[in-house]
C-alpha angles and dihedrals in degrees: 000000000000123000140194117272112252119247116274136030105254115137087251091057090051091050090048090049093047090050100049091048089064109101111245096033108120094186147315110280121219095202130255093299100023091261100136115083151101114250116221128173107301095346143044134223103232119217096020120098114188109200134174094246101032146355115247120202124190118199147172113222131201126252092240092057127085102244098215093043092051091047089051092049091049089051091051093045092050091045088061087060103038135036101222140074116296122215115195121195121189105212101174143012114215131184113265091237095049118131088237090062096043090047087061131229121320103209107154134045135183114247087213115108108264092009133119130012119296115242112253 
């Protein structure tokens, strides 16, 4: 599934865009409590954690994909954007025809109360 690139040109935005462009990725996953993300001015990129020593990407994959192959493809796509180790964590597997997949990825959220779209 390909998704629209998030607003902005931060490295976290480019990582998010590369991830959702990988076939088999349903969406970036913000974690059980929405704790996984990169905070930017006025918003956050859910599912992408930019760290000093590595980049961490949390995803949900579709049932019609091969999980290991999808994770490897995500790792390669992100390595084209960042020059450090990439850790890919598959948080969920969802049906390919799930509304969460057809609605498209939700990578960025506003940090303002009541703003943005909550992560799945």
